[in-house]
C-alpha positions, 0 to 999 in steps of 0.5 A: 527593398523588403519591408519588415513586419513587426509582430505584437508580442505582448501577452506571450509571456503570460501564456507561457507563465500560465503553462508553466504554472499548470505543469508545476501544479500537476507535478506537485499533485503527482509528488504529494499523491505518491508520497501519501500513497507511499506513507500509507503503504509503509503503515500497511506494511507494519500492520502486515508484519504484526499480523504475520507474527500473530498468525505464527502463534497458531501452532498445531498443538496436536501435531506438535505433541503427537509427532513432534512436528512444527506445523501451523493450524490454518484455521487458528492462524486466520482467527489470530489474524482476524483478531489482530486486525479488528478495528483496522480499515483493511479492504482485503486479507489473504492468509496462506499457511504452508507447513511451518510458514504463514504468509499474510497479504493485506490491501487498503484503499487510501484517499489521495490528497489532490485529485485533479479533474479526471484523476482517481481520488483513491488508490489501492495499496498492498503489503505482504509479510511472512513468518516461520516457526522454527524449533530452537 
């Protein structure tokens, strides 16, 4: 006859519950951080759109009146972007002018709401926009 050995299972539900709470907490931190970064990126995208539109005002008037060509002045476009972004918290600004098109790329460091140990407390978000001048 075999003898059955009974194990004491008291406390095993507590360990499982703690494990589930840790997993749920980590998932919550990931979702909240991702949502915060997404909203900050959307705000930066709106700022980038405005900067690209401001840069498009940098028409090279000399080329326009002399040759009737529509070209952007790179220096004027950069100055217009710098003026538009005055007072904004932007880590990186890149303005590229090619003929009648200007492209603006902005970067910003954002603070994440939850930073568990070992995770970064900041993330870098970026946005790009372009604008083009056309003759009516």
